[in-house]
Phi, psi and omega in degrees: 000316179297320179297320179297317179296322180297317178296322179297315179296318181298316179296317179298318179298317179297319179297320178296318179297317179298317179297320180295316180296316179299317178298321179295318178297319179299318179298317181297314181296319180295319178298322179295317179294318182298326180299323182266357187287325182271063181287156181299155175057030177073009180282147181280166179279003182284337183274186179295155181292159178303154182242138172278106185299326180296316179293321180297315179293320178299319178295324179293315186272351185300332183271359182290127178221159180301333180256022180286173183282143173203130175239121179300134180281154172285168179300317181295319181296314182289326178291327180292316178297316179298321179294324177295318177296321178300318178296323176296319178299333177269008180063030177257072191294316181299314179294324178298317179298318180296316182293315182294327180298337179299335180238028177061032168259163181213169179234134168230149178257136182225155172252124180286126183293335183278328185245341185076005181272153178269140179227147168263133179246119177263121185224159182266114181294333179294331180293347177283347183261190185282346183233076182294147178275333177078041185263353171108180184216149180230138171236129179223146184292125177265345185269351182216152173300138180285125184244344187200167178227153169239130190242134180236092185278339185232060178299147180070308177300314170262089196310127174070008174296330179294324179283327173296323177301320177295318178302316181295316179302318181290332190288329183226123177300153176087028182251165174230130177250126175241129182238130176298154188262010181203160171299144185298340181262007177290163177071199183262134179060228180255029186303327184262006178276082192292341179287348184232019179223146178265345187265048181230158174297320179306311182291324179297320179291317178298323177295323176298320179293320177297319178300333177267005177061039177267122179292156181215154174236130182251130186260130177228167177227147177231155175283149184306321184287351177283331179207071189297340182276348190234153171264333182211149175236113182259132183217154172262015178066225183277351185245185180235357185292340178265015186301314180297317178294323178297317177297318179298320179294312181299319179296318181293320177294320178296322179293339176268013177072030175256141176277123187238134171261125181262107190292341178278348184249342181206174177280117181240148171291154174054053183282350175070026184285344177263010178295128186295315181294325176295321179294321179294320178295319180297319181297331181264357181071034181253134180301135181215136176237138176244116183236126176259136186229137175291160185309314184297334184283349181236349178278146185309126179147181183304319179300321178293325176298318180292324177297313180298322178296320178295316178297329179297335176294329179280309181297324176296322176294320177297317180296319180293318179299320180294321178294320181291327182285000000 
């Protein structure tokens, strides 16, 4: 009888222990789910975790070198990528994925860990392999209508302009960031110098944006000895439609204690008047800014933060103008 009671107590004790352990595991699992449940922008914790766009872009451009791979796209290839981006701008994501897949591009949606906003990322699947084509990458805001673009034609070559582009994208809702897919000296001759060629995916996408009358700012970098008197050179490129935005940018940079050369008011080095995207914008009467920046204004740190804030006065104005219109 005593042995039977002992077994009963032992079984009861084991059952209590199992219940306690099971309850503890349930609490741990519930706590883990709850941690991810309050995802940014009302997104649930069931999807992929947020992504740091700056780290993602840095990882993408880290392999860019002057002797890196680049294959010039055919007319059909560059038009197909541009058409896929156009479908995304119209929020036709399924159709965009189908169109982009025709040239081995793809779309993924990500949540930026810094802003909580959702972005569509257009990327080249071939770039994941050993022989990248170097056609570029696009990030566009999914939570707001796209009103403006920031363009980075010379990532790595113009050091950290790609990371400044991310800062600008984050600073004002409704933006699109386009980054060239190779070092400007890749490939043969100047084939990958997208700021000076029309036969690139980069230019085809920018032309689509101009066709939609979306203003854009293109980021460049210069060495100190190229313009030792200035921290920044602001230009409207070949046109004049961005003059008001250019003044706003120059004023904002000056307010951040940067020395600015205004190319519409005086002779400045590196005015960007032969920039292809600027010429296309000028022909269509669309505002375009070409800005050259000294190293401290684009390298990670407080000066780059101040630069992005100054540019934000322009992108914010463009977004406001589009809403008002």
